[in-house]
C-alpha positions as CSV (number, residue, x, y, z in Angstrom):
1,M,0.0,0.0,0.0
2,I,1.4,3.4,-0.9
3,L,0.3,6.4,1.0
4,K,0.6,9.9,-0.5
5,L,1.3,12.4,2.3
6,T,1.8,16.1,1.9
7,I,4.0,18.1,4.2
8,D,1.7,20.6,5.7
9,R,4.1,22.4,8.1
10,F,7.0,21.9,10.5
11,E,6.7,22.2,14.2
12,G,10.2,22.1,15.7
13,D,11.8,18.8,14.9
14,K,8.5,17.3,13.7
15,A,6.7,17.4,10.3
16,V,3.0,17.5,10.1
17,L,1.9,15.3,7.2
18,I,-1.6,15.3,5.7
19,A,-2.9,12.1,4.1
20,E,-5.3,12.3,1.1
21,S,-8.1,11.4,3.6
22,G,-7.3,14.5,5.6
23,E,-5.8,12.6,8.5
24,Q,-2.7,14.2,10.1
25,I,0.5,12.3,10.9
26,I,3.3,13.7,13.0
27,W,6.6,12.4,11.8
28,P,10.2,13.1,12.9
29,K,11.7,15.6,10.6
30,N,15.1,13.8,10.7
31,K,13.5,10.7,9.3
32,L,12.6,12.5,6.0
33,P,14.8,13.4,3.1
34,E,17.0,16.4,3.6
35,D,15.6,18.5,0.7
36,I,12.0,18.5,2.0
37,H,9.8,21.6,2.1
38,E,6.2,22.5,2.9
39,G,3.8,21.4,0.1
40,M,6.0,18.5,-1.0
41,V,4.2,15.2,-1.6
42,L,5.9,12.1,-0.2
43,N,5.1,8.5,-1.0
44,F,5.2,6.1,2.0
45,N,5.3,2.4,1.0
46,I,3.7,0.3,3.8
47,Q,3.9,-3.5,3.4
48,N,3.7,-6.6,5.4
49,S,7.1,-8.2,5.9
50,E,6.3,-11.9,6.2
51,E,9.8,-12.8,5.0
52,A,11.4,-10.8,7.7
53,E,9.2,-12.4,10.3
54,K,10.0,-15.8,8.9
55,D,13.8,-15.0,9.1
56,K,13.5,-13.9,12.7
57,K,11.7,-17.1,13.7
58,E,14.3,-19.2,12.0
59,L,17.1,-17.3,13.7
60,A,15.4,-17.7,17.1
61,K,15.0,-21.5,16.4
62,N,18.7,-21.8,15.5
63,I,19.8,-20.0,18.6
64,L,17.6,-22.2,20.8
65,N,19.0,-25.3,19.1
66,E,22.6,-24.1,19.7
67,I,21.8,-23.4,23.4
68,L,20.3,-26.9,23.7
69,K,23.2,-28.6,22.0
70,A,25.7,-26.7,24.3
71,K,23.9,-28.1,27.4
72,N,24.3,-31.7,26.3
């Protein structure tokens, strides 16, 4: 899912972003590109990371197996 957010204004170290639906999102200014300005439209890509979750579970399983082997 791609969200189009417009930079409405800056408040200190935060940016106020407005979604197409009119909802406001407060975002850390330092987590945005350096060349940003008010009125700029940003695309946020939000996606489920099933592969990352699978990798974390596999890593946890491997660590537990190593711990169990070390105790034998």
